[in-house]
C-alpha positions as CSV (number, residue, x, y, z in Angstrom):
1,X,22.0,-31.8,62.9
2,X,25.2,-33.3,61.5
3,X,24.1,-36.8,62.6
4,X,20.8,-36.3,60.6
5,X,22.7,-35.4,57.5
6,X,25.1,-38.3,58.0
7,X,22.1,-40.7,58.3
8,X,20.4,-39.3,55.2
9,X,23.7,-39.7,53.3
10,X,24.0,-43.3,54.4
11,X,20.4,-44.1,53.3
12,X,21.0,-42.4,49.9
13,X,24.2,-44.4,49.4
14,X,22.5,-47.7,50.3
15,X,19.6,-46.8,48.0
16,X,21.9,-46.0,45.1
17,X,23.9,-49.2,45.6
18,X,20.7,-51.3,45.7
19,X,19.4,-49.8,42.4
20,X,22.7,-50.5,40.6
21,X,22.5,-54.2,41.4
22,X,19.0,-54.4,39.9
23,X,19.7,-53.1,36.5
24,X,20.5,-55.9,34.0
25,X,21.4,-56.2,30.3
26,X,20.5,-59.3,28.3
27,X,20.0,-60.5,24.8
28,X,16.6,-61.6,23.5
29,X,16.6,-63.9,20.5
30,X,13.9,-63.1,17.9
31,X,11.0,-65.6,18.0
32,X,11.6,-66.3,21.7
33,X,10.4,-65.1,25.1
34,X,12.5,-64.3,28.2
35,X,10.8,-63.8,31.6
36,X,12.3,-62.3,34.7
37,X,10.7,-62.7,38.1
38,X,10.7,-60.4,41.0
39,X,9.3,-61.3,44.5
40,X,7.2,-58.2,45.5
41,X,5.5,-57.6,48.8
42,X,1.8,-56.5,48.9
43,X,1.3,-52.7,48.7
44,X,4.9,-52.2,47.5
45,X,5.6,-49.5,44.9
46,X,7.2,-50.9,41.8
47,X,8.9,-49.1,38.9
48,X,10.6,-50.4,35.8
49,X,12.3,-49.0,32.7
50,X,13.3,-51.0,29.7
51,X,15.0,-50.1,26.4
52,X,16.6,-51.8,23.4
53,X,20.3,-51.0,23.3
54,X,21.3,-49.7,19.8
55,X,23.8,-52.1,18.2
56,X,24.9,-49.3,15.8
57,X,25.7,-46.4,18.0
58,X,25.1,-43.1,16.3
59,X,22.6,-44.6,13.9
60,X,18.8,-44.9,14.2
61,X,17.6,-48.1,15.9
62,X,16.8,-50.7,13.2
63,X,13.1,-51.1,12.6
64,X,13.4,-54.8,13.2
65,X,14.4,-54.1,16.8
66,X,11.0,-54.1,18.5
67,X,9.7,-56.0,21.6
68,X,6.6,-56.8,23.4
69,X,6.5,-56.7,27.3
70,X,3.9,-58.0,29.7
71,X,4.1,-57.7,33.5
72,X,1.8,-60.0,35.4
73,X,1.3,-61.0,39.0
74,X,1.6,-64.6,40.3
75,X,-2.2,-64.7,40.0
76,X,-2.2,-63.7,36.3
77,X,-3.3,-60.1,36.8
78,X,-1.8,-57.8,34.2
79,X,0.1,-54.7,35.4
80,X,1.7,-53.5,32.2
81,X,1.5,-54.4,28.5
82,X,3.3,-52.8,25.6
83,X,3.6,-54.1,22.0
84,X,6.0,-53.4,19.2
85,X,8.1,-50.9,21.2
86,X,11.7,-49.9,21.5
87,X,11.5,-48.7,25.1
88,X,9.1,-48.0,27.9
89,X,8.4,-47.8,31.6
90,X,5.9,-48.9,34.1
91,X,4.9,-48.1,37.7
92,X,2.3,-49.7,39.9
93,X,1.5,-50.5,43.5
94,X,1.4,-54.3,44.0
95,X,-1.9,-55.5,45.3
96,X,-0.9,-59.1,45.8
97,X,2.3,-60.4,47.3
98,X,4.4,-62.9,45.3
99,X,6.4,-63.4,42.1
100,X,5.7,-60.8,39.4
101,X,6.8,-61.7,35.9
102,X,8.1,-59.4,33.2
103,X,8.1,-61.3,30.0
104,X,9.8,-59.9,26.9
105,X,9.1,-61.2,23.4
106,X,10.5,-60.4,20.0
107,X,8.8,-61.5,16.7
108,X,10.6,-64.1,14.6
109,X,13.1,-62.8,12.0
110,X,15.0,-64.7,9.4
111,X,17.9,-64.8,10.0
112,X,17.4,-64.8,13.7
113,X,18.3,-61.6,15.6
114,X,19.7,-61.1,19.0
115,X,18.2,-57.9,20.5
116,X,20.1,-56.4,23.5
117,X,17.8,-55.1,26.2
118,X,18.6,-53.0,29.3
119,X,16.1,-53.5,32.1
120,X,15.9,-51.8,35.5
121,X,13.2,-53.1,37.9
122,X,12.9,-51.7,41.4
123,X,10.4,-52.4,44.1
124,X,9.9,-51.3,47.7
125,X,12.6,-49.2,49.2
126,X,14.7,-49.4,46.0
127,X,11.7,-47.8,44.0
128,X,11.9,-44.6,46.1
129,X,13.2,-41.5,44.4
130,X,16.3,-41.0,46.6
131,X,17.4,-37.8,44.9
132,X,14.4,-36.0,46.4
133,X,15.2,-37.4,49.8
134,X,18.7,-36.1,49.5
135,X,17.5,-32.7,48.6
136,X,15.2,-32.6,51.6
137,X,18.1,-33.7,53.8
138,X,20.2,-30.8,52.7
139,X,17.5,-28.4,53.8
140,X,17.7,-29.6,57.4
């Protein structure tokens, strides 16, 4: 019984550590595109969350801070598309194995803007909701 709880705790810790490493923050210059690739196995669950980081904490996000995101497979199949948004999320089960691309775009502004974006993309084991696994482990 104690060994099972210990094993569940180890799995949860590994899961949490792997999700921390996959969250990134970057700046997207207006008028440009930035793509991030993730190698995903066939039939893997994939989840993502993205949001613009407010440069003026405590103030509303500027209307100029909007992005477009498209997530596609290596074969060009579209898995997520969002236009003129400040945040969003996606989830899908990958049909094909290979590099999936998340491409962010911001319309051109004069003067140019740098839009800070926080992006968390998880697939496979890292996409699993470990908080529910931990709760089930406590019931053992």
